[in-house]
C-alpha positions in Angstrom: 0.0 0.0 0.0 1.2 3.5 -0.8 -0.1 6.9 0.2 0.7 10.5 0.5 -0.4 13.0 3.1 0.1 16.8 3.2 2.0 17.5 6.4 0.6 21.0 7.0 -3.0 20.2 6.4 -3.2 16.5 7.1 -4.9 16.2 3.7 -4.8 12.6 2.3 -3.6 13.1 -1.3 -4.0 9.4 -2.2 -4.1 5.9 -0.8 -3.7 2.9 -3.2 -2.8 -0.7 -3.2 -1.2 -2.7 -6.0 -0.6 -6.4 -6.6 3.1 -5.7 -7.0 5.4 -3.7 -4.8 7.3 -2.0 -7.6 8.6 1.5 -8.4 6.2 1.7 -11.4 3.2 0.9 -9.3 4.2 3.5 -6.6 4.9 6.1 -9.3 1.6 5.6 -11.0 -0.2 6.1 -7.7 1.9 9.3 -7.0 0.9 10.7 -10.4 -2.8 10.3 -9.6 -2.2 12.6 -6.6 -0.1 15.1 -8.6 -2.9 15.3 -11.2 -5.4 16.1 -8.5 -3.4 18.5 -6.3 -0.4 19.6 -8.5 3.2 18.9 -7.8 4.2 19.4 -4.2 7.2 21.5 -3.2 8.7 18.6 -1.2 8.0 15.0 -0.2 9.5 12.8 2.4 9.9 9.2 1.3 11.6 6.1 2.9 14.7 4.7 1.2 13.0 1.7 -0.4 13.5 1.0 -4.1 9.8 1.6 -4.8 10.2 5.3 -4.2 13.0 5.7 -6.7 10.9 7.0 -9.5 9.0 9.4 -7.2 12.3 10.8 -6.1 13.5 11.2 -9.7 10.2 12.9 -10.7 10.5 15.4 -7.8 14.1 16.3 -8.6 13.3 16.8 -12.3 10.1 18.8 -11.7 11.5 21.1 -8.9 15.2 21.0 -9.8 17.7 18.7 -8.2 19.7 19.8 -5.2 16.9 21.8 -3.4 15.7 18.9 -1.3 12.5 18.1 -3.2 12.6 14.5 -2.1 13.9 13.9 1.5 14.6 10.3 2.6 13.5 9.5 6.1 11.5 7.0 8.1 7.8 7.7 8.5 7.9 6.7 12.1 9.1 10.3 12.8 6.0 11.7 11.1 3.1 11.4 13.6 0.3 12.3 11.2 1.2 9.7 8.6 1.8 7.1 11.3 -1.7 7.8 12.7 -3.1 7.5 9.2 -1.4 4.1 8.7 -2.9 2.9 12.0 -6.4 4.1 11.0 -6.1 2.5 7.6 -5.0 -0.8 9.1 -7.7 -1.0 11.8 -10.6 0.5 9.8 -9.9 -0.8 6.3 -7.2 -3.4 5.9 -8.2 -5.6 8.9 -11.6 -6.2 7.4 -10.1 -7.7 4.3 -7.5 -9.6 6.3 -10.3 -11.2 8.3 -12.2 -12.2 5.1 -9.1 -13.8 3.6 -8.3 -15.6 6.8 -11.8 -17.0 7.0 -11.6 -18.1 3.4 -8.3 -19.8 4.1 -9.5 -21.5 7.3 -12.6 -22.8 5.5 -10.5 -24.4 2.8 -12.0 -22.2 0.1 -8.6 -20.4 -0.4 -5.3 -22.1 -0.9 -2.5 -19.5 -0.9 -0.1 -22.1 -2.5 -2.4 -22.2 -5.5 -1.4 -19.4 -8.0 -4.9 -19.4 -9.6 -6.5 -18.7 -6.2 -4.0 -16.0 -5.4 -4.6 -14.3 -8.8 -8.4 -14.6 -8.4 -8.2 -13.0 -4.9 -5.9 -10.2 -6.2 -8.1 -9.6 -9.2 -11.2 -9.1 -6.9 -9.6 -7.5 -3.9 -7.4 -4.8 -5.5 -10.2 -2.8 -7.2 -12.5 -3.3 -4.3 -9.9 -2.2 -1.7 -8.9 0.9 -3.8 -12.5 1.9 -4.1 -13.0 1.6 -0.3 -9.8 3.6 0.3 -11.0 6.4 -1.9 -14.4 6.3 -0.2 -12.7 6.3 3.2 -10.3 9.1 2.4 -13.0 11.6 1.2 -14.9 11.9 4.5 -11.6 12.1 6.4 -10.5 15.0 4.2 -13.7 16.8 5.2 -13.8 15.9 8.9 -12.8 18.6 11.4 -9.5 18.0 13.2 -8.8 19.4 16.6 -5.1 19.9 16.0 -5.6 22.2 13.0 -8.1 24.5 14.8 -11.1 22.4 14.1 -10.8 22.8 10.4 -11.1 20.0 7.9 -7.9 19.0 6.1 -9.5 20.3 2.9 -10.2 23.7 4.5 -6.7 23.8 6.0 -5.1 23.0 2.6 -7.1 25.7 0.9 -6.4 28.3 3.6 -2.7 27.5 3.2 -3.0 28.3 -0.5 -4.7 31.6 0.2 -2.1 32.5 2.8 0.8 31.9 0.4 -0.8 33.2 -2.8 1.6 36.2 -3.1 4.7 34.3 -2.1 7.4 33.3 -4.6 7.5 29.7 -3.4 7.9 26.5 -5.4 4.6 25.1 -4.2 2.7 28.2 -5.4 4.6 28.4 -8.7 3.6 24.8 -9.4 -0.1 25.8 -9.0 0.1 29.2 -10.8 2.2 27.9 -13.6 1.5 24.1 -13.8 4.5 22.0 -14.8 4.1 19.7 -17.8 3.5 16.5 -15.9 3.6 14.4 -19.0 6.9 15.9 -20.0 8.5 15.2 -16.6 7.1 11.7 -16.7 8.7 11.0 -20.0 12.1 12.1 -18.6 11.8 9.8 -15.6 10.2 6.8 -17.4 10.6 7.1 -21.2 7.9 4.6 -22.0 5.5 5.8 -19.3 2.1 6.8 -20.7 0.3 9.2 -18.4 -3.1 8.2 -19.9 -2.6 4.8 -18.4 -2.8 6.3 -14.9 -6.5 7.2 -15.5 -7.3 3.8 -17.0 -9.1 1.8 -14.4 -7.8 -1.4 -15.9 -4.2 -0.4 -16.0 -3.4 -1.6 -12.5 -5.4 -4.8 -12.5 -3.3 -7.9 -11.7 -1.5 -9.9 -14.3 -1.2 -13.7 -13.8 1.0 -14.2 -10.7 4.7 -15.1 -11.1 6.2 -17.6 -8.7 7.5 -14.9 -6.4 4.1 -13.2 -6.0 2.7 -13.0 -2.5 -0.8 -12.6 -1.2 -0.2 -9.6 1.1 -2.1 -6.6 2.4 
């Protein structure tokens, strides 16, 4: 599972799951958030291989050497850690219990690649839809730590407060960067139209190393 949260506003930019823990899958999810909220000034990512393309994109879009992508563990970021806890207890655990019940009843054999593919084929779009439906109310729910505003309100108020500042974040909104052009520099064969294709991230038949994980 990958996700992005705006630190200042606690706005959930995106939450997505993919059958494969790859840089391409993480990058595709990141682009969905960029298309919705524009390119951020800075992101903090862990040092895993999956975030390599996101880091490259940020360095190309905002210029390398300005700290557009900072590597660091999320355990030091309390808002994102609370988000992961909420997602696990309120969303993921439901699916985990369903899969556990299927396995216990004998209906699911995790050693059977056909079973694994079938579960992934069904679970992935369902879970992504639930994550989207879960994120929207959270982005419009009042939060005590941000003066009882909603994350959406806090994000918009931040834009208003900085509208006359010559910052990278505001420049990316006032003069939108060619996202497609940056993507082509990072991944030459990347087609940005595929990000919006609901079938793009459906699972392919599982390879031997594929795991059924949430």
